[in-house]
C-alpha positions in Angstrom: 96.3 71.1 67.9 98.4 72.0 71.0 101.6 70.0 71.5 102.8 68.7 74.9 106.4 67.5 75.6 106.3 65.0 78.6 109.7 64.2 80.1 109.9 61.2 82.5 112.4 58.3 82.9 109.4 56.0 83.4 107.5 57.3 80.4 106.1 53.9 79.5 104.1 53.9 82.7 102.4 57.2 81.6 100.7 55.7 78.5 97.2 56.0 80.1 97.8 59.8 80.5 99.0 60.1 76.9 96.0 58.2 75.5 93.7 60.4 77.6 95.3 63.6 76.4 95.3 62.5 72.8 91.6 61.9 73.2 91.3 65.5 74.3 92.9 66.5 71.0 96.4 67.2 72.3 99.6 66.0 70.5 101.9 64.4 73.0 105.6 63.9 72.4 107.8 62.2 74.9 111.4 61.9 76.2 112.9 59.7 78.9 115.9 61.8 79.9 117.1 65.4 80.0 119.4 65.3 77.0 116.7 63.8 74.7 114.2 66.3 76.1 116.3 69.3 75.1 116.7 67.9 71.5 112.9 67.3 71.3 112.2 70.7 72.7 114.1 72.4 69.9 112.8 70.1 67.2 109.1 70.1 68.1 108.5 73.5 69.7 105.8 72.4 72.2 103.3 74.6 73.8 104.0 73.3 77.3 106.4 70.8 79.0 105.7 68.4 81.8 109.0 67.6 83.4 109.8 64.9 86.0 112.0 66.3 88.8 113.7 63.0 89.8 115.6 61.5 86.8 118.9 59.8 86.5 121.7 61.6 84.6 120.6 65.2 84.0 118.2 65.9 86.8 114.9 67.6 86.3 116.1 70.9 87.8 119.2 70.8 85.6 117.0 70.1 82.5 114.7 73.0 83.6 117.7 75.4 83.7 118.7 74.5 80.1 115.1 74.6 78.8 114.7 78.1 80.3 118.0 79.2 78.7 117.1 77.8 75.3 113.4 78.5 75.1 112.3 80.8 78.0 108.9 81.3 76.4 107.8 77.7 76.8 106.0 77.1 80.1 107.4 74.2 82.2 105.3 72.2 84.8 107.5 70.4 87.3 106.2 67.0 88.5 107.8 65.4 91.5 107.3 62.9 94.3 109.2 65.2 96.7 107.5 67.8 98.9 110.7 69.2 100.2 110.5 73.0 100.4 114.0 73.7 99.0 113.2 71.8 95.8 110.0 73.8 95.3 111.8 77.1 95.9 114.6 76.2 93.4 112.0 75.2 90.8 110.0 78.4 91.4 113.3 80.4 91.2 113.8 78.9 87.7 110.4 80.3 86.7 108.4 77.2 86.4 104.8 77.6 85.3 103.4 75.2 87.9 104.3 72.4 90.4 102.5 69.1 90.7 103.0 66.4 93.3 102.8 62.7 92.3 100.6 60.9 92.0 98.8 63.2 89.6 95.4 62.4 88.1 94.2 63.3 84.6 91.9 66.1 85.7 94.9 67.8 87.3 96.8 67.6 84.1 93.8 68.9 82.1 93.4 71.8 84.5 97.0 72.6 84.2 96.8 72.7 80.4 93.7 75.0 80.5 95.5 77.3 82.9 98.7 77.7 81.0 97.7 77.2 77.4 94.1 78.2 77.1 93.7 80.7 80.0 93.7 83.8 77.9 91.1 82.3 75.5 88.9 81.1 78.3 89.1 84.3 80.3 88.5 86.4 77.3 85.4 84.5 76.3 84.0 84.6 79.9 84.7 88.4 80.2 82.9 89.0 76.9 80.0 86.9 78.1 79.8 88.9 81.3 79.9 92.2 79.5 77.1 91.1 77.1 75.0 90.3 80.2 75.8 93.7 81.9 75.5 95.8 78.7 71.8 96.6 79.1 72.3 97.3 82.8 75.0 99.9 82.0 72.7 101.5 79.4 69.9 101.8 82.0 72.4 103.4 84.5 73.4 106.0 81.9 69.8 106.8 80.9 68.6 107.2 84.5 71.6 108.7 86.3 70.5 111.7 88.3 73.2 112.1 91.1 77.0 112.5 91.1 77.2 109.1 92.9 75.5 107.4 90.0 77.8 109.1 87.5 80.8 108.0 89.6 79.5 104.4 89.5 79.2 104.6 85.7 82.8 105.9 85.3 84.0 103.0 87.5 82.0 100.5 85.5 83.1 101.7 82.1 86.7 101.9 83.2 86.6 98.4 84.5 85.2 97.0 81.2 87.6 99.1 79.2 90.5 97.6 81.0 89.1 94.0 80.9 88.2 94.2 77.2 91.2 96.2 76.0 92.4 93.3 73.9 89.0 92.3 72.7 87.0 93.2 69.6 84.2 94.2 72.0 86.1 97.3 73.1 84.2 99.2 70.5 81.0 98.5 72.4 82.5 99.9 75.5 83.6 102.9 73.6 80.1 103.4 72.2 78.7 103.3 75.7 81.2 105.7 77.0 80.2 108.1 74.2 76.6 107.7 75.2 77.5 108.3 78.8 79.5 111.4 78.1 76.7 112.9 76.0 74.2 112.3 78.9 76.7 113.4 81.6 77.5 116.7 79.7 73.8 117.5 79.6 73.5 116.7 83.3 76.5 119.0 84.1 75.0 121.8 82.0 71.7 121.5 84.0 73.2 121.2 87.5 76.7 122.8 87.6 75.6 126.4 88.5 73.3 125.1 91.3 76.3 123.8 93.1 77.4 127.3 94.0 75.8 130.1 95.9 76.9 133.7 95.7 76.9 135.7 99.0 78.1 139.2 98.3 81.5 138.7 96.6 81.9 135.2 98.2 81.2 132.0 96.3 80.5 128.9 98.4 79.4 125.4 97.6 75.8 124.5 98.3 74.9 121.6 100.6 73.9 119.6 97.4 77.2 120.1 95.7 79.5 117.1 95.3 83.0 117.0 96.7 85.0 119.3 94.4 88.5 120.6 94.0 88.4 123.5 96.5 87.5 121.1 99.4 90.0 118.4 98.9 92.5 119.5 101.5 89.8 120.1 104.1 88.2 116.8 103.3 91.1 114.4 102.9 94.3 116.0 104.3 93.4 118.1 107.4 91.6 115.2 109.2 94.7 113.0 108.9 97.0 115.7 110.2 94.6 116.3 113.1 95.0 112.6 114.0 98.8 113.1 114.2 99.5 111.2 111.0 102.4 112.0 108.7 100.9 112.7 105.2 102.3 112.6 101.7 99.9 114.3 99.3 100.7 113.1 95.8 99.0 115.0 93.0 99.5 113.4 89.6 98.6 115.8 86.8 96.2 114.5 84.1 95.5 111.3 86.1 92.4 109.4 85.1 90.5 106.8 87.1 91.5 104.0 84.7 95.1 104.9 85.1 94.7 104.7 88.9 93.3 101.2 88.5 96.3 100.3 86.3 98.9 101.2 88.9 97.0 100.1 91.9 98.4 96.5 91.9 102.0 98.0 92.2 101.1 100.2 95.1 99.4 97.2 96.9 102.9 95.8 97.5 103.5 98.4 100.3 100.1 100.1 100.9 96.6 99.0 101.8 93.6 101.1 100.7 91.9 103.0 103.6 89.4 104.7 101.3 88.9 104.9 97.5 86.8 107.9 96.5 86.1 109.9 93.4 85.6 113.6 93.4 84.5 116.2 90.8 86.9 118.6 89.2 85.8 122.2 88.9 85.5 123.7 85.4 87.6 124.4 83.5 89.3 121.0 84.1 92.7 122.6 83.7 95.7 123.1 86.0 95.4 126.8 86.3 91.9 126.5 87.8 91.6 123.0 89.3 95.0 122.5 90.9 95.1 126.1 92.2 91.7 125.4 93.8 93.0 122.3 95.5 96.0 124.0 97.1 94.2 127.3 98.0 90.9 125.8 99.1 89.3 128.6 97.1 87.5 129.0 93.8 89.6 130.8 91.1 87.6 134.0 91.4 88.3 134.1 95.1 92.0 133.6 94.5 92.0 136.5 92.1 90.2 138.7 94.5 91.9 137.8 97.8 95.4 137.1 96.5 95.8 139.0 93.1 99.5 138.6 93.3 99.1 134.8 93.2 96.7 134.6 90.3 98.0 134.4 86.7 95.6 135.6 84.0 94.9 133.5 80.9 96.8 135.9 78.6 99.9 136.1 80.8 103.0 134.3 79.6 104.0 133.2 83.1 103.4 129.6 84.3 99.8 129.3 85.4 100.7 127.2 88.5 103.9 128.9 89.7 102.4 129.9 93.1 101.2 126.6 94.4 103.4 126.6 97.5 102.2 130.1 98.4 98.6 129.1 97.9 99.0 126.2 100.3 100.3 128.6 102.9 97.3 130.9 102.5 95.0 128.0 103.1 96.8 127.0 106.3 96.8 130.6 107.5 93.1 131.0 106.9 92.3 127.9 108.9 94.8 129.1 111.6 96.7 125.8 111.2 100.3 125.6 112.4 101.2 122.6 110.2 104.6 122.8 108.6 104.9 121.4 105.1 107.2 120.6 102.2 106.3 121.1 98.6 108.0 119.7 95.5 107.0 119.8 91.8 108.7 117.0 89.8 109.1 117.5 86.1 112.1 115.1 85.6 113.6 112.0 87.1 116.8 113.6 88.4 114.8 116.0 90.6 112.6 113.1 91.8 115.8 111.5 93.1 116.5 114.6 95.1 113.0 114.6 96.5 113.6 111.0 97.7 116.6 112.1 99.6 114.8 115.1 101.1 111.9 113.0 102.2 114.2 110.7 104.1 115.1 113.6 106.3 111.8 115.5 106.3 110.6 116.7 109.7 107.3 118.1 108.4 103.9 116.4 109.0 102.7 117.4 105.5 104.7 116.7 102.4 103.2 117.6 99.0 104.6 116.4 95.7 103.2 117.2 92.2 104.1 114.8 89.5 103.8 116.2 85.9 104.9 113.1 83.9 101.4 112.1 82.5 100.8 115.8 81.6 104.1 115.8 79.8 103.2 112.5 78.1 99.9 114.0 76.9 101.6 117.1 75.4 104.4 115.1 73.8 101.9 112.7 72.3 100.2 115.7 70.7 103.4 117.1 69.3 105.3 113.9 68.4 104.3 111.4 65.7 106.3 108.7 67.4 104.5 109.3 70.7 101.2 109.2 68.9 102.1 105.7 67.7 103.1 104.6 71.2 99.9 105.9 72.8 97.3 105.5 70.0 94.4 104.7 72.3 93.3 104.4 75.9 94.8 101.0 76.4 98.3 102.1 75.1 98.0 105.3 77.2 97.4 103.1 80.3 100.3 100.9 79.4 102.7 103.8 79.1 101.5 105.1 82.5 102.2 101.8 84.1 105.6 101.5 82.5 106.5 105.0 83.7 105.3 104.3 87.2 107.1 100.9 87.4 110.5 102.2 86.1 110.5 105.8 87.3 111.8 107.2 90.7 108.1 107.8 91.5 107.8 104.2 92.4 110.8 104.4 94.8 109.4 107.7 96.2 106.1 106.1 97.2 107.8 102.9 98.4 110.0 105.0 100.7 107.0 107.0 102.0 105.4 103.7 103.0 108.7 102.6 104.7 108.8 105.9 106.6 105.2 105.5 107.8 103.5 108.2 105.7 99.8 108.0 104.9 99.6 108.5 101.2 96.8 110.7 99.7 96.9 110.0 95.9 94.9 112.2 93.6 94.9 114.6 90.6 93.6 117.9 89.6 91.8 116.7 86.5 91.7 113.8 84.0 92.0 113.8 80.2 90.0 112.6 77.3 90.8 111.5 73.7 89.3 114.1 71.3 88.0 113.1 67.9 85.6 115.7 66.5 86.6 119.3 65.7 83.9 122.0 66.1 84.4 125.5 64.7 84.6 128.5 67.0 84.9 132.2 66.3 86.7 134.3 68.9 88.9 137.4 69.2 92.7 137.2 69.3 92.9 137.5 73.1 91.0 134.2 73.6 93.0 131.5 75.4 94.6 128.6 73.5 93.2 125.6 75.2 91.2 123.5 72.7 88.6 122.1 75.2 87.5 125.4 76.7 87.6 129.0 75.7 87.3 132.2 77.8 86.8 135.6 76.1 84.5 138.1 74.5 81.9 137.3 71.8 82.5 133.6 71.6 80.6 132.1 68.7 80.2 128.4 68.2 77.4 126.7 66.2 77.8 123.3 67.8 74.8 122.4 70.0 76.9 120.3 72.3 78.9 123.1 73.9 78.2 124.4 77.4 78.5 128.1 78.0 78.8 130.1 81.2 77.7 133.6 80.6 78.1 134.8 84.1 81.4 133.3 85.3 81.2 135.0 88.8 78.2 132.8 89.6 80.4 129.6 89.5 83.5 131.2 91.0 85.4 132.0 87.8 87.2 135.2 87.0 86.4 137.3 84.0 89.3 138.8 82.0 86.9 141.4 80.7 83.5 142.6 81.7 81.8 140.8 78.9 83.9 137.6 79.1 82.2 134.2 79.1 83.4 130.6 79.2 82.6 127.9 76.6 83.3 124.2 77.1 83.5 121.3 74.7 81.8 118.1 75.8 82.4 114.5 75.0 85.1 114.0 72.4 84.8 117.5 70.8 87.5 120.1 70.5 87.6 123.7 69.3 89.3 124.8 66.1 89.2 128.2 64.4 87.9 128.7 60.8 91.4 129.7 59.7 93.2 126.4 58.8 90.4 124.5 60.3 91.1 121.2 58.5 94.8 121.3 59.4 94.1 121.7 63.1 91.3 119.3 63.1 93.7 116.7 61.7 96.5 117.7 64.0 94.6 117.4 67.3 92.3 114.5 66.4 92.9 111.4 68.6 95.1 113.4 71.1 94.5 113.4 74.8 93.2 116.8 76.0 91.6 118.4 79.1 89.7 121.5 80.1 86.2 120.4 79.0 83.4 118.2 80.2 83.6 114.4 80.2 83.6 111.7 82.8 87.3 111.1 82.3 88.1 114.8 82.9 85.7 115.5 85.8 85.2 112.2 87.8 88.7 111.6 89.1 90.4 109.5 91.8 91.0 110.4 95.4 92.6 107.6 97.3 93.9 107.4 100.9 96.4 104.5 101.5 98.0 103.2 104.7 101.5 101.9 104.7 101.9 98.2 105.4 103.7 97.5 108.6 
């Protein structure tokens, strides 16, 4: 039974309300002044307080201050005859839960109780009911999807339900549907991916049926803005999933409005060396290797795989004969982001590019640290850490400043990430790359039926380290492990967030254009 503390100097006149609420199975305790109310509050620990604003002695606002000091967790509803604005503002400033104007009727009181005591329970039950009704529709969408737009809709739908049900026992049903979706999506990619490219001599181009992919992002989303004379901040957040975008969206809505919210398809492999270099160069990886060999880092090289991003942007502008000046920053730590903020204040360039590596660093640290595994043990916790980082990091201030300075914000990523669970055994030579979601090398041998292999990499714009090299991709929640110490690595990587392979989370990723609020 929920308990209500009602504080009013004319409490005897409220007996009809008290009888009504007791009939609704509420326990009502009363006090007629502020001093008694504080004693009763501590003694009875009510679920909610109804507090009269106009009382002799300790006023309602004074009582409210003490209540919030002693028990800040208890919601307080202020009831008053006054409609004066300064009283409302003072009460709101003291963090009241609600504000009612006398005379109040029983239905108002009941609505207030449902809102502040039972809201989570009511909302949870309604959300679960809505998902039950939509479950069969989602399954039908998965079973019949035949276009990238339909797969994008499935990723949006599953992300929405995963967020709404993240504290519900029904989350497992959403997870089951996501596994079903990823299995079907992987088969669809295996069937269609090569058809998205056509080879003309040594040149690889997208076909007219290909979806928007990594190599066309600048041409699609940035150049048109510059052509209109807009100042642009292109923000690329590494490892940024669609559900993480929806998590931080409310914070950005404080100073941006959404002009367009799209999803695009990352090229394979869904890894920085390939996907992000494709974004900044406007080329497929094979074309980068052929046209600018000094800017391509091979899989086996020890150098950073994305050290030439600034140079790749310049090659793109040069090929399109664009005279845009640009600034480029890669942020790996908070101190450097503070410097970027200062530089943005004085930037005279129309195009400013910032790469944020925090989520990628979080993903890697979670793999290597037992403590971080506990902090981000599933998708809900992963989203929560993303939100906490965004809210408290200089990134939030950077994007707020960009809005203040009138920049159009293009927010995107190079690829997403997925939580892996099932190790599959692969045999490869010692020169094969280390990524556990994809392999590139000679004589790759994997017995798993779910893997997707590309035997002729040049047909999809991928370089071959050797003449006989091929690519092999994990799908769904699988990851590769070698026979040597297989069980150790299967345990070590299980339930970590990885990228490089084929899943909705890795390949269907956000591309959002936002206008600064005036």
